[in-house]
LOTI-31694 format. One record per residue: residue number from 1; residue in three letters; y, z, x of N, C-alpha, C, CB in turn. Coordinates in Angstrom, 1 decimal. Glycine has a CB too. Example, Ala and Ser with C-alpha at 12.3 -4.5 7.8 and 13.67 -1.06 7.14 Angstrom:
residues 2
REC:n:res:n_yy:n_zz:n_xx:ca_yy:ca_zz:ca_xx:c_yy:c_zz:c_xx:cb_yy:cb_zz:cb_xx
REC:1:ALA:-5.7:7.8:13.2:-4.5:7.8:12.3:-3.3:7.8:13.2:-4.5:9.0:11.3
REC:2:SER:-2.2:7.1:12.8:-1.1:7.1:13.7:0.0:7.9:12.9:-0.6:5.7:14.1
//
This chain:
residues 68
REC:n:res:n_yy:n_zz:n_xx:ca_yy:ca_zz:ca_xx:c_yy:c_zz:c_xx:cb_yy:cb_zz:cb_xx
REC:1:UNK:103.7:104.4:107.8:105.4:104.1:108.1:105.7:103.5:106.7:105.9:102.7:109.5
REC:2:UNK:107.3:104.0:106.9:107.9:103.9:105.7:108.5:102.4:105.7:108.9:105.1:105.4
REC:3:UNK:108.9:102.1:104.6:109.4:100.8:104.2:110.8:100.8:104.9:109.5:100.5:102.5
REC:4:UNK:111.7:101.7:105.0:112.6:101.7:105.8:112.5:101.5:107.5:113.1:102.8:105.3
REC:5:UNK:111.3:102.0:107.8:111.2:102.0:109.2:110.5:100.5:109.4:110.3:103.3:109.7
REC:6:UNK:109.8:99.8:108.6:109.6:98.6:108.8:110.5:97.5:108.7:108.8:98.3:108.1
REC:7:UNK:111.4:97.8:107.8:112.7:96.8:107.9:113.5:96.8:109.1:113.6:97.1:106.7
REC:8:UNK:113.4:97.8:109.9:114.3:98.1:111.3:113.7:97.2:112.4:114.2:99.8:111.9
REC:9:UNK:112.1:97.0:112.1:111.7:96.3:113.2:112.1:94.8:113.4:110.3:96.3:113.2
REC:10:UNK:111.9:94.3:114.6:112.1:92.8:114.6:110.7:92.1:114.5:112.9:92.4:115.8
REC:11:UNK:111.1:90.9:114.2:109.9:90.3:114.0:109.0:90.3:114.7:110.0:89.2:113.8
REC:12:UNK:109.3:89.9:116.0:108.3:90.1:117.2:107.5:91.3:117.0:109.1:90.2:118.5
REC:13:UNK:108.2:92.7:116.9:107.8:93.9:117.0:106.6:93.8:115.5:109.2:95.1:117.1
REC:14:UNK:107.0:93.5:114.3:106.2:93.3:113.3:104.6:92.6:113.5:106.9:92.5:112.5
REC:15:UNK:105.0:91.5:114.2:103.7:90.8:114.3:102.8:91.8:115.2:103.9:89.3:114.8
REC:16:UNK:103.3:92.3:116.4:102.7:93.3:117.2:102.1:94.3:116.5:103.5:93.8:118.1
REC:17:UNK:102.9:94.8:115.4:102.4:96.0:114.8:101.2:95.4:113.7:103.8:97.0:113.9
REC:18:UNK:101.2:94.5:113.3:100.3:94.1:112.2:98.7:94.0:113.0:100.9:92.7:111.4
REC:19:UNK:99.0:93.2:114.3:97.8:93.0:115.1:97.4:94.4:115.7:98.1:91.9:116.3
REC:20:UNK:98.2:95.4:115.7:97.5:96.5:116.3:96.6:97.4:114.9:98.9:97.6:117.1
REC:21:UNK:97.6:97.3:113.9:97.1:98.0:112.5:95.5:97.3:112.1:98.5:97.5:111.0
REC:22:UNK:95.6:96.0:112.4:94.3:95.2:111.9:93.2:95.8:113.0:94.5:93.3:112.0
REC:23:UNK:93.6:95.9:114.1:92.5:96.3:115.3:92.2:97.8:114.8:93.1:96.2:117.0
REC:24:UNK:93.0:98.4:114.6:92.6:100.0:114.3:91.9:100.0:112.8:94.2:101.3:114.3
REC:25:UNK:92.1:99.1:111.8:91.2:98.9:110.9:89.8:98.9:111.1:91.5:97.9:110.4
REC:26:UNK:89.6:97.6:111.9:88.4:97.0:112.2:87.5:98.5:112.9:88.8:95.6:113.3
REC:27:UNK:88.2:99.1:113.9:87.5:100.1:114.7:87.6:101.5:113.7:88.3:100.2:116.2
REC:28:UNK:88.4:101.5:112.6:88.0:102.8:111.7:86.8:102.3:111.0:89.1:103.3:110.6
REC:29:UNK:86.6:101.1:110.4:85.4:100.7:109.6:84.2:100.8:110.4:85.7:99.4:109.1
REC:30:UNK:84.2:100.3:111.6:82.9:100.4:112.5:82.6:102.2:112.7:83.1:99.5:114.3
REC:31:UNK:83.6:102.8:113.2:83.2:104.3:113.1:82.8:104.7:111.9:84.3:105.2:113.3
REC:32:UNK:83.2:104.5:111.0:83.0:105.2:109.7:81.6:104.7:109.2:84.2:105.0:108.6
REC:33:UNK:81.4:103.3:109.8:79.6:102.8:109.3:78.7:104.0:110.3:79.0:100.7:110.0
REC:34:UNK:79.2:104.0:111.2:78.1:104.9:112.3:78.1:106.7:111.7:78.9:104.9:114.4
REC:35:UNK:79.3:106.9:111.7:79.6:108.6:111.5:80.6:108.6:110.4:80.3:109.6:113.1
REC:36:UNK:80.4:109.3:109.5:81.7:109.2:108.3:82.9:109.9:108.9:81.4:110.0:106.8
REC:37:UNK:84.1:109.3:108.7:85.3:109.9:109.1:85.6:111.2:108.3:86.3:108.8:109.0
REC:38:UNK:86.5:112.0:109.0:87.1:113.3:108.2:87.9:112.9:107.1:87.9:114.2:109.0
REC:39:UNK:88.5:111.9:107.1:89.3:111.6:105.9:89.1:110.2:105.7:90.9:112.0:106.0
REC:40:UNK:88.2:109.9:104.6:88.3:108.3:104.6:89.2:107.7:103.6:87.0:107.7:104.3
REC:41:UNK:90.3:108.2:103.5:91.5:108.1:102.6:92.5:107.3:103.8:92.1:109.8:102.1
REC:42:UNK:92.0:107.5:105.3:92.7:106.7:106.3:92.6:105.3:106.1:92.3:107.0:107.5
REC:43:UNK:91.5:105.1:105.8:91.3:103.4:105.8:92.1:102.7:104.9:89.9:103.0:105.5
REC:44:UNK:92.1:103.7:103.5:93.0:102.8:102.7:94.6:102.9:103.0:92.7:103.2:101.2
REC:45:UNK:95.0:104.0:103.8:96.2:104.0:104.5:96.4:102.8:105.3:96.3:105.2:105.2
REC:46:UNK:95.7:102.5:106.1:95.8:101.6:107.1:95.9:100.2:106.5:94.7:101.7:107.9
REC:47:UNK:95.0:100.2:105.3:95.2:98.5:104.8:96.5:98.6:103.8:93.5:97.9:103.8
REC:48:UNK:97.0:99.6:103.1:98.5:99.8:102.6:99.5:99.3:103.7:98.9:101.6:102.2
REC:49:UNK:99.3:99.9:105.2:100.3:99.9:106.1:100.1:98.4:106.1:100.2:100.8:107.5
REC:50:UNK:99.1:97.6:106.6:99.1:96.3:106.8:99.6:95.4:105.6:97.9:95.9:107.2
REC:51:UNK:99.4:95.8:104.3:99.8:95.0:103.5:101.5:95.1:103.5:99.1:95.3:102.3
REC:52:UNK:102.0:96.5:103.6:103.4:96.6:103.8:104.2:95.5:104.9:103.6:98.0:104.3
REC:53:UNK:103.5:95.5:105.8:104.0:94.6:107.2:103.8:93.4:106.9:103.2:94.8:108.5
REC:54:UNK:103.0:92.9:106.1:102.6:91.4:105.8:103.7:90.9:104.9:101.0:91.2:104.9
REC:55:UNK:103.9:91.9:103.7:105.1:91.8:102.7:106.4:91.4:103.2:105.3:92.9:102.0
REC:56:UNK:106.9:92.5:104.3:107.9:92.2:105.1:108.4:91.1:105.8:107.9:92.8:105.7
REC:57:UNK:107.2:90.7:106.3:107.1:89.2:107.1:107.3:88.1:106.2:105.7:88.9:107.9
REC:58:UNK:106.5:88.1:104.9:106.4:87.2:103.8:108.3:87.0:103.7:105.4:88.1:102.2
REC:59:UNK:108.7:88.1:103.3:110.2:88.2:102.9:111.1:87.6:103.9:110.6:89.7:102.7
REC:60:UNK:110.9:87.7:105.0:111.7:87.5:106.3:111.3:85.9:106.4:111.2:88.7:107.7
REC:61:UNK:110.2:85.2:106.3:109.9:84.2:106.3:110.4:83.1:105.1:108.7:84.4:106.3
REC:62:UNK:110.4:83.9:104.1:111.2:82.9:102.7:112.7:83.2:102.7:110.7:83.4:101.0
REC:63:UNK:113.4:84.4:103.3:114.7:84.4:103.3:115.2:83.1:104.4:115.1:85.9:103.8
REC:64:UNK:114.5:83.1:105.5:115.2:82.0:106.4:114.7:80.5:106.0:114.7:82.3:108.1
REC:65:UNK:113.9:80.2:105.2:113.7:79.1:104.4:114.7:78.8:103.5:112.6:79.1:103.9
REC:66:UNK:114.9:79.8:102.5:116.2:79.7:101.7:117.3:79.6:102.4:116.4:80.7:101.0
REC:67:UNK:117.8:80.1:103.5:119.2:80.0:103.8:119.2:78.8:104.6:119.8:81.3:104.7
REC:68:UNK:118.1:78.3:105.0:118.2:77.0:106.0:118.7:75.5:105.1:116.5:76.7:106.9
//
């Protein structure tokens, strides 16, 4: 997911997406422990996506505090 796409999401969609990505990460780690993934880099990509989502969420939080 690109940064531009993340910025277009509403805050509620952002929270929902973070939850979905975290669930996916846990599932991928569990599956990888049992049988190796075809592409282990996918785990890294999901972590990176979660970090992007959390960064955008934090940025919005700081913007609302500074505007108040």
